[in-house]
C-alpha positions as CSV (number, residue, x, y, z in Angstrom):
1,M,-21.4,-6.0,16.9
2,Q,-18.7,-8.7,17.3
3,K,-19.7,-12.2,17.8
4,L,-18.4,-14.5,20.7
5,I,-18.6,-18.3,21.2
6,I,-17.9,-19.9,24.6
7,A,-16.5,-23.5,24.8
8,D,-16.1,-25.4,27.9
9,D,-16.9,-29.1,28.8
10,E,-18.3,-28.0,32.3
11,R,-21.9,-26.8,31.8
12,V,-21.8,-24.8,35.0
13,I,-18.8,-22.8,33.9
14,R,-19.9,-22.0,30.4
15,E,-23.4,-21.1,31.5
16,T,-22.2,-19.0,34.4
17,I,-19.9,-17.0,32.1
18,S,-22.6,-16.5,29.6
19,R,-24.9,-15.0,32.4
20,L,-22.3,-13.1,34.3
21,I,-21.7,-10.3,31.9
22,D,-24.0,-7.9,29.9
23,W,-22.4,-8.7,26.6
24,E,-24.4,-6.3,24.5
25,S,-23.1,-3.4,26.6
26,L,-19.6,-4.3,25.4
27,G,-20.7,-4.5,21.8
28,I,-20.6,-8.3,21.8
29,K,-23.2,-10.8,20.6
30,L,-23.1,-14.2,22.4
31,T,-23.5,-16.5,19.4
32,G,-23.4,-20.0,21.1
33,L,-22.2,-22.3,24.0
34,C,-20.3,-25.4,23.1
35,K,-19.7,-28.4,25.3
36,D,-16.4,-29.6,23.6
37,G,-13.9,-28.7,21.0
38,I,-15.5,-30.5,18.2
39,E,-18.8,-28.6,18.6
40,A,-16.9,-25.3,18.9
41,Y,-14.9,-26.2,15.7
42,H,-18.1,-26.7,13.7
43,M,-19.8,-23.7,15.1
44,I,-16.8,-21.5,14.2
45,L,-17.0,-22.8,10.6
46,D,-20.7,-22.0,10.6
47,E,-20.9,-18.7,12.5
48,S,-17.4,-17.0,11.8
49,P,-17.2,-15.5,15.3
50,D,-14.7,-12.7,16.2
51,I,-13.8,-14.0,19.7
52,V,-13.7,-17.6,21.0
53,L,-13.5,-18.1,24.8
54,T,-12.3,-21.7,25.3
55,D,-11.1,-24.1,27.9
56,I,-7.8,-25.6,27.2
57,R,-8.8,-29.2,28.2
58,M,-11.9,-30.6,26.5
59,P,-12.9,-34.1,25.3
60,G,-12.8,-34.9,21.5
61,M,-10.7,-31.8,20.6
62,S,-8.8,-29.7,23.2
63,G,-8.8,-26.0,23.2
64,L,-5.1,-26.2,21.9
65,E,-6.1,-28.4,19.0
66,L,-9.0,-26.0,18.2
67,V,-6.7,-23.1,18.2
68,R,-4.3,-24.9,16.0
69,E,-6.9,-26.0,13.4
70,I,-8.6,-22.6,13.2
71,T,-5.5,-20.3,13.1
72,Q,-4.4,-22.2,9.9
73,T,-7.3,-20.6,8.0
74,D,-8.3,-17.5,10.0
75,R,-5.7,-15.6,12.0
76,Q,-8.2,-12.8,12.8
77,I,-10.3,-14.7,15.3
78,Q,-9.1,-13.9,18.8
79,F,-9.0,-16.8,21.2
80,I,-9.1,-16.3,25.0
81,I,-7.8,-19.5,26.8
82,L,-9.1,-20.6,30.1
83,S,-6.6,-22.7,32.1
84,G,-5.5,-23.7,35.5
85,Y,-2.1,-23.3,36.9
86,E,-1.1,-26.9,36.1
87,E,-2.0,-26.2,32.4
88,F,0.0,-23.2,31.9
89,D,2.5,-25.0,29.5
90,Y,-0.5,-25.6,27.3
91,A,-1.4,-21.9,27.3
92,R,2.3,-21.0,26.5
93,E,2.1,-23.4,23.4
94,A,-1.2,-21.7,22.4
95,M,0.7,-18.4,22.3
96,Q,2.9,-19.8,19.6
97,Y,-0.2,-19.7,17.4
98,G,-0.7,-16.1,18.1
99,V,-3.0,-16.3,21.2
100,R,-2.4,-13.2,23.3
101,H,-5.2,-13.6,25.9
102,Y,-5.5,-16.3,28.7
103,L,-7.3,-16.4,32.0
104,L,-6.3,-18.5,35.0
105,K,-9.2,-20.3,36.7
106,P,-11.0,-19.2,38.7
107,C,-11.3,-15.8,37.1
108,N,-13.6,-12.9,38.2
109,E,-16.0,-10.7,36.2
110,N,-13.5,-7.8,35.9
111,K,-10.7,-9.9,34.5
112,L,-13.1,-11.6,32.0
113,I,-14.4,-8.2,30.9
114,E,-10.8,-6.9,30.6
115,S,-9.7,-9.9,28.4
116,V,-12.8,-9.7,26.2
117,K,-12.3,-6.0,25.6
118,A,-8.7,-6.5,24.7
119,A,-9.5,-9.3,22.4
120,S,-12.2,-7.2,20.8
121,E,-9.8,-4.4,20.1
122,D,-7.2,-6.7,18.7
123,N,-9.8,-8.1,16.4
124,R,-10.7,-4.7,15.1
125,R,-7.1,-3.7,14.7
126,L,-6.4,-6.8,12.6
127,R,-9.5,-6.3,10.5
128,R,-8.5,-2.7,9.9
129,Q,-5.1,-3.8,8.8
130,E,-6.5,-6.4,6.5
131,E,-8.8,-3.8,5.0
132,E,-5.8,-1.4,4.5
133,R,-3.8,-4.3,2.9
134,L,-6.5,-5.0,0.5
135,R,-6.8,-1.3,-0.4
136,Q,-3.0,-1.2,-0.8
137,D,-3.0,-4.4,-2.9
138,A,-5.7,-2.8,-5.2
139,M,-3.8,0.4,-5.6
140,I,-0.6,-1.4,-6.2
141,Q,-2.3,-3.5,-8.9
142,I,-3.3,-0.2,-10.5
143,M,0.1,1.2,-10.2
144,H,1.5,-2.0,-11.8
145,Q,-0.7,-1.5,-14.8
146,D,-0.2,2.3,-14.9
147,A,3.6,1.7,-15.1
148,L,3.2,-0.6,-18.1
149,Y,0.7,1.8,-19.7
150,H,3.2,4.6,-19.6
151,L,5.8,2.3,-21.0
152,I,3.6,1.3,-23.9
153,T,2.5,4.9,-24.7
154,D,6.1,6.0,-24.6
155,S,7.1,3.3,-27.0
156,I,4.3,4.2,-29.4
157,A,5.1,8.0,-29.1
158,A,8.9,7.5,-29.6
159,K,10.4,7.9,-33.1
160,E,12.4,4.6,-32.7
161,T,12.3,1.8,-30.2
162,G,15.9,0.5,-29.7
163,N,17.3,-1.7,-27.0
164,G,18.9,1.2,-25.4
165,E,15.8,3.3,-25.3
166,L,13.7,0.6,-23.8
167,S,16.3,-0.1,-21.2
168,E,16.5,3.5,-20.3
169,R,12.8,3.9,-19.9
170,L,12.6,0.7,-17.8
171,A,15.2,2.3,-15.6
172,Q,13.2,5.3,-15.1
173,L,10.1,3.2,-14.3
174,R,12.1,1.2,-11.8
175,E,13.1,4.3,-10.0
176,C,9.5,5.6,-9.7
177,Y,7.7,2.2,-9.3
178,G,10.4,0.0,-7.8
179,Q,8.4,-0.8,-4.7
180,Y,5.4,-1.6,-6.6
181,Q,6.5,-3.5,-9.6
182,D,9.3,-6.1,-10.0
183,F,10.4,-5.6,-13.5
184,D,13.0,-8.5,-13.2
185,R,10.6,-11.1,-12.1
186,G,10.4,-14.1,-14.4
187,P,9.6,-16.0,-16.2
188,C,6.8,-14.1,-18.0
189,C,4.3,-15.8,-20.3
190,L,2.6,-14.2,-23.3
191,S,-0.7,-15.6,-24.6
192,Y,-1.9,-14.7,-28.1
193,L,-5.6,-15.1,-28.7
194,Y,-6.2,-14.8,-32.4
195,Y,-9.5,-14.0,-34.2
196,L,-11.2,-12.5,-31.2
197,E,-13.3,-9.9,-33.0
198,P,-14.0,-6.5,-31.3
199,E,-17.7,-7.4,-30.6
200,Y,-16.5,-10.2,-28.4
201,L,-13.8,-8.4,-26.6
202,D,-15.7,-6.7,-23.7
203,G,-17.5,-9.9,-22.9
204,Y,-14.3,-12.0,-23.0
205,L,-12.5,-9.6,-20.7
206,E,-15.4,-9.5,-18.2
207,R,-15.5,-13.3,-17.9
208,L,-11.7,-13.5,-17.7
209,G,-11.8,-10.8,-14.9
210,Q,-14.3,-12.6,-12.9
211,K,-12.2,-15.8,-13.0
212,E,-9.0,-13.9,-12.1
213,R,-10.7,-12.1,-9.1
214,Q,-11.7,-15.5,-7.7
215,R,-8.0,-16.5,-7.6
216,K,-6.0,-15.7,-4.4
217,T,-3.2,-14.5,-6.6
218,P,-4.3,-13.3,-10.1
219,A,-2.1,-14.6,-12.9
220,V,-3.0,-12.0,-15.6
221,F,-1.4,-8.7,-14.9
222,Y,-1.7,-6.9,-18.2
223,G,-3.0,-7.1,-21.7
224,I,-3.0,-5.5,-25.2
225,Y,-5.5,-5.8,-28.0
226,V,-4.7,-5.1,-31.7
227,K,-6.7,-6.0,-34.8
228,N,-8.6,-9.1,-33.6
229,T,-5.7,-10.3,-31.4
230,L,-5.6,-10.3,-27.7
231,L,-2.2,-10.4,-25.9
232,L,-2.2,-11.5,-22.2
233,F,0.8,-11.0,-19.9
234,S,1.1,-13.5,-17.0
235,Y,3.6,-14.8,-14.5
236,E,2.4,-18.3,-14.9
237,A,1.2,-20.4,-18.0
238,L,-2.5,-19.8,-18.5
239,A,-4.5,-23.0,-19.3
240,P,-5.7,-23.0,-23.0
241,A,-8.9,-24.6,-21.8
242,L,-9.6,-21.6,-19.4
243,L,-8.9,-19.1,-22.2
244,S,-11.3,-20.8,-24.6
245,E,-13.9,-21.1,-21.9
246,C,-13.9,-17.3,-21.4
247,A,-14.5,-16.8,-25.2
248,G,-18.2,-17.8,-25.1
249,E,-19.6,-18.1,-28.5
250,A,-16.3,-17.0,-30.0
251,A,-14.5,-20.2,-28.8
252,S,-15.0,-22.1,-32.0
253,I,-12.9,-19.7,-34.1
254,L,-10.4,-18.8,-31.3
255,E,-6.8,-19.8,-31.9
256,I,-4.2,-19.7,-29.0
257,R,-0.4,-19.5,-29.1
258,Q,1.7,-19.2,-26.0
259,E,5.4,-18.1,-25.5
260,T,7.6,-17.8,-22.4
261,Y,10.3,-15.0,-21.9
262,R,13.0,-14.9,-19.2
263,D,11.5,-11.6,-17.7
264,L,9.2,-8.7,-18.3
265,P,11.6,-6.5,-20.2
266,A,12.3,-9.5,-22.7
267,L,8.5,-9.8,-23.2
268,L,8.1,-6.1,-23.8
269,E,10.8,-5.8,-26.2
270,K,9.1,-8.3,-28.5
271,V,5.5,-6.8,-28.0
272,L,6.4,-3.2,-28.2
273,R,8.1,-3.7,-31.6
274,Q,5.0,-5.6,-32.8
275,I,2.4,-3.0,-31.8
276,R,4.0,0.1,-33.2
277,R,2.7,-0.4,-36.7
278,Y,-1.1,-0.3,-35.6
279,D,-3.1,2.9,-35.7
280,V,-5.1,1.9,-32.6
281,V,-3.9,-0.1,-29.7
282,Y,-6.0,-1.1,-26.7
283,A,-4.5,-1.3,-23.3
284,V,-6.3,-3.9,-21.1
285,H,-6.5,-2.0,-17.8
286,N,-8.3,-3.8,-14.9
287,F,-9.9,-6.0,-17.7
288,R,-11.3,-3.1,-19.6
289,A,-10.0,-2.1,-23.1
290,I,-8.7,1.4,-23.3
291,A,-7.9,2.8,-26.7
292,I,-4.5,4.3,-27.3
293,L,-4.6,6.3,-30.6
294,N,-1.2,6.0,-32.2
295,N,-1.0,9.9,-32.5
296,Q,2.7,10.3,-31.8
297,N,2.6,14.0,-31.2
298,A,-0.2,13.9,-28.6
299,L,1.4,11.0,-26.7
300,R,4.8,12.6,-26.8
301,D,3.3,15.9,-25.4
302,M,1.7,14.0,-22.5
303,Q,4.9,12.2,-21.6
304,E,6.7,15.6,-21.8
305,I,4.3,17.1,-19.3
306,Y,4.8,14.1,-16.8
307,Q,8.6,14.5,-17.1
308,K,8.3,18.3,-16.3
309,L,6.5,17.5,-13.1
310,E,9.8,16.2,-11.7
311,S,11.3,19.7,-11.8
312,G,11.6,21.7,-8.7
313,D,10.7,24.8,-10.6
314,E,7.3,26.0,-9.3
315,E,6.5,27.9,-12.4
316,R,7.1,24.9,-14.8
317,I,5.1,22.7,-12.4
318,M,2.1,25.0,-12.3
319,Q,2.3,25.2,-16.1
320,C,2.1,21.5,-16.3
321,L,-0.7,21.2,-13.9
322,D,-2.7,23.8,-16.0
323,E,-1.9,21.8,-19.2
324,L,-3.2,18.6,-17.4
325,I,-6.4,20.4,-16.4
326,T,-7.0,21.5,-20.1
327,N,-6.5,17.8,-21.1
328,V,-9.0,16.5,-18.6
329,E,-11.5,19.0,-19.6
330,N,-11.2,18.1,-23.3
331,V,-11.4,14.2,-22.9
332,S,-14.5,12.8,-24.6
333,R,-14.2,9.1,-23.9
334,P,-14.9,7.9,-20.3
335,E,-12.4,4.9,-20.5
336,F,-9.7,7.2,-21.7
337,L,-10.5,9.7,-18.8
338,Q,-10.3,7.0,-16.2
339,M,-6.9,5.9,-17.6
340,L,-5.7,9.5,-17.8
341,G,-6.8,10.2,-14.3
342,N,-5.0,7.1,-13.0
343,G,-1.9,8.2,-14.8
344,I,-2.1,11.8,-13.5
345,C,-2.6,10.5,-10.0
346,T,0.4,8.1,-10.3
347,Q,2.7,10.9,-11.6
348,L,1.7,13.3,-8.9
349,S,2.2,10.9,-6.1
350,A,5.6,9.6,-7.6
351,T,6.9,13.1,-7.5
352,G,5.6,13.9,-4.0
353,I,3.0,16.5,-5.1
354,W,0.0,14.3,-4.2
355,P,0.1,12.4,-0.8
356,M,-0.1,8.5,-1.2
357,P,-3.1,8.2,1.1
358,E,-5.0,10.8,-1.1
359,A,-3.8,8.9,-4.1
360,T,-5.1,5.6,-2.8
361,R,-8.5,7.1,-2.1
362,Y,-8.6,8.6,-5.7
363,F,-7.7,5.2,-7.2
364,R,-10.5,3.5,-5.2
365,N,-13.2,5.9,-5.9
366,A,-12.2,6.6,-9.6
367,N,-12.1,3.0,-10.5
368,Q,-15.7,2.5,-9.1
369,E,-17.1,5.5,-10.9
370,R,-19.0,5.0,-14.1
371,D,-20.4,8.6,-14.6
372,M,-18.0,10.4,-16.8
373,E,-18.8,13.9,-15.5
374,R,-18.4,12.9,-11.9
375,L,-15.0,11.2,-12.7
376,R,-14.0,14.4,-14.5
377,E,-15.0,16.4,-11.4
378,M,-12.9,14.1,-9.3
379,T,-9.9,14.4,-11.5
380,L,-10.1,18.2,-11.8
381,A,-10.4,18.4,-8.1
382,M,-7.2,16.4,-7.6
383,L,-5.3,18.8,-9.9
384,V,-6.8,22.0,-8.4
385,Q,-5.7,20.6,-4.9
386,A,-2.3,19.7,-6.3
387,R,-1.9,23.3,-7.5
388,E,-2.8,24.5,-4.0
389,E,-0.2,22.1,-2.5
390,V,2.5,23.5,-4.7
391,Q,1.7,27.0,-3.9
392,K,1.5,26.3,-0.2
393,S,4.8,24.5,0.0
394,G,6.9,27.6,-0.9
395,R,8.8,25.4,-3.4
396,D,12.2,26.3,-2.0
397,Y,13.2,22.7,-2.4
398,G,10.4,21.0,-4.2
399,V,7.2,19.4,-3.1
400,L,8.7,16.1,-2.1
401,T,11.6,17.6,0.0
402,E,9.3,20.0,1.6
403,R,7.0,17.1,2.7
404,I,10.1,15.4,4.2
405,M,11.1,18.6,6.0
406,E,7.6,19.1,7.3
407,Y,7.5,15.6,8.7
408,V,10.9,15.9,10.3
409,K,9.6,19.2,12.0
410,G,6.6,17.5,13.5
411,H,8.4,14.2,14.6
412,L,11.8,15.6,15.6
413,S,11.5,13.8,19.1
414,D,11.1,10.4,17.5
415,S,14.2,8.3,18.2
416,D,13.6,6.0,15.3
417,L,13.1,8.8,12.7
418,T,14.8,7.7,9.6
419,L,14.3,8.5,5.8
420,K,13.3,4.8,5.2
421,K,10.4,5.3,7.7
422,I,9.3,8.5,6.2
423,A,9.5,7.2,2.6
424,E,7.7,3.9,3.2
425,Q,5.2,4.8,6.0
426,H,4.4,8.4,5.2
427,L,5.2,9.0,1.5
428,Y,4.7,5.4,0.5
429,M,7.6,5.6,-2.0
430,N,10.9,3.9,-2.6
431,V,13.5,5.1,-0.2
432,D,16.3,5.2,-2.7
433,Y,14.2,7.4,-5.1
434,V,13.4,9.8,-2.1
435,S,17.0,9.9,-0.9
436,R,18.2,10.9,-4.4
437,Q,15.5,13.5,-4.8
438,F,16.3,15.0,-1.3
439,R,20.0,15.2,-1.9
440,R,19.6,16.7,-5.3
441,S,17.3,19.5,-4.0
442,T,19.1,20.3,-0.8
443,G,22.8,19.4,-1.5
444,M,23.0,17.3,1.6
445,K,22.3,13.8,2.8
446,F,19.0,13.3,5.0
447,S,21.2,12.4,7.9
448,Q,23.1,15.6,7.7
449,Y,19.8,17.6,7.5
450,L,18.4,15.7,10.4
451,T,21.4,16.4,12.6
452,K,21.3,20.1,11.7
453,Q,17.6,20.2,12.7
454,R,18.3,18.4,15.9
455,I,21.1,20.8,16.9
456,K,19.0,23.8,16.0
457,R,16.1,22.7,18.1
458,A,18.4,21.6,21.0
459,K,20.0,25.2,21.1
460,E,16.4,26.7,21.2
461,L,15.7,24.5,24.2
462,L,19.0,24.8,25.8
463,A,18.6,28.6,25.8
464,G,15.7,28.4,28.2
465,E,16.9,25.5,30.4
466,D,19.5,24.9,33.0
467,D,22.2,22.2,32.9
468,S,19.9,19.6,34.8
469,K,17.5,19.7,31.9
470,I,19.9,18.4,29.2
471,Q,18.4,14.9,29.4
472,Y,15.0,16.5,28.5
473,V,16.5,18.3,25.7
474,A,18.1,15.1,24.3
475,E,14.6,13.4,24.5
476,Q,12.8,16.4,22.7
477,V,15.3,16.0,19.7
478,G,15.0,12.3,19.5
479,C,18.2,11.3,21.4
480,G,16.7,10.4,24.7
481,N,17.7,6.8,24.5
482,N,21.2,7.8,23.9
483,P,22.2,11.0,25.5
484,Q,26.0,10.3,24.8
485,Y,25.2,10.3,21.1
486,F,23.4,13.7,21.5
487,S,26.5,15.1,23.3
488,Q,28.8,13.9,20.5
489,I,26.9,15.3,17.6
490,F,26.3,18.6,19.4
491,K,30.0,19.0,20.2
492,K,31.0,18.0,16.7
493,Q,28.9,20.8,15.2
494,E,29.2,23.4,17.9
495,G,32.7,22.7,19.2
496,M,31.6,22.2,22.8
497,T,29.3,20.1,24.9
498,P,25.5,21.0,25.3
499,G,26.2,22.0,29.0
500,R,29.0,24.4,28.3
501,W,27.0,25.9,25.3
502,A,24.1,26.5,27.6
503,A,26.3,28.0,30.3
504,Q,28.0,30.4,27.9
505,Y,24.7,31.4,26.4
506,R,23.4,32.4,29.9
507,S,26.5,34.3,30.6
508,G,26.1,36.3,27.5
509,Q,28.9,34.8,25.6
510,M,26.7,33.3,22.9
511,E,24.4,35.1,20.8
């Protein structure tokens, strides 16, 4: 139930409003009545209401000042402004702070209920958006780490790590993860924590993770542990005192050294060369240490599986999915299974096999799961469903392209249908990457495909409509706001206007 505060310096008004409406029937709890802006300000801080109904002129702190102060810290609270005609300029200024609801005095019960309902829905919408943003942020953070994890495992698996090889792999990662990870951001800081023995590692990471989660923007975005040394990657210099504080009883023997690099590739070039000589490397994923055994053949095989997934060949992709199912069934360490599952989910979504909303749900659930067998079941279920998606799609063009075509078919009447919209709002992928994959599998640009589909659908509709319905046809193929454009693209492809084509079709001249 949402909470409401009423603020008005006239007691009769605030008490009348409080009694006028059955608030509970609207899903509203009336939290308090305030006689001025200062009292309302303090009650907002104490009660965290969802809606504030306030007079615009009050002693001590006006309604406008109240809005200004609160919106600096909480944009989700919905304000309903009460004002007279002579105070409309104040109300207009309040709108600059995001206020969308105002009532002119005197107002009746229906108008008040209407405004409260609208404010309530706006509050719910903003909270849903914030929850979705937090989920997306969590998913993006995992994808940041997965991108680096794959780069590290690639480096360990490779026979040699030269500048050219690293640059090539970074280019591939930019293509897949470009909208999630800025590989060119800098400077990057590298903190070495020496003499941190294995028995202290988990406790150290737990304490560091707690401190980082308290920050609005965490500084540490990755880490590696090798032979009593923890390496932390960050975009800002970490205070040595903070790093020592997290060490607990190991603080007395801890030694810290810090270096700064121009960007992430420069940092990785140094680190990847250093870690290749160790038999076991631990990737610090979400402040948990995941062992990467330096078994070059096994790591290389896993990367080859991921690379094959990008193929449009159904048989090869099904073979890869079967191999991944076998690998998941054979994993014996829970932390490695979680990392493997995240990596598989990332690869499936990056190639369009697994929808991003489903990937987000998997990331959220898998990273909260501590039971190994339930985690294995979740990961196997994802792979089984991925196999079904591949089989369902028909595989004429590949899963990613098939998803684009399916979306176009269902939204052909949208006038704002673009590949950018599909990539970012439906596939949640980088539009440049999606565009290249679409053109590679179809041999045409997305705009050409969209035009062909619009003309195809227009001809189906024109075959059953008379000339007076051409505007309707244009609307159904996404050109309703620009009928002239519809006529132009139709004539360019068919050699005649839509009206003439329809007339010839009805006369039997067109098949």
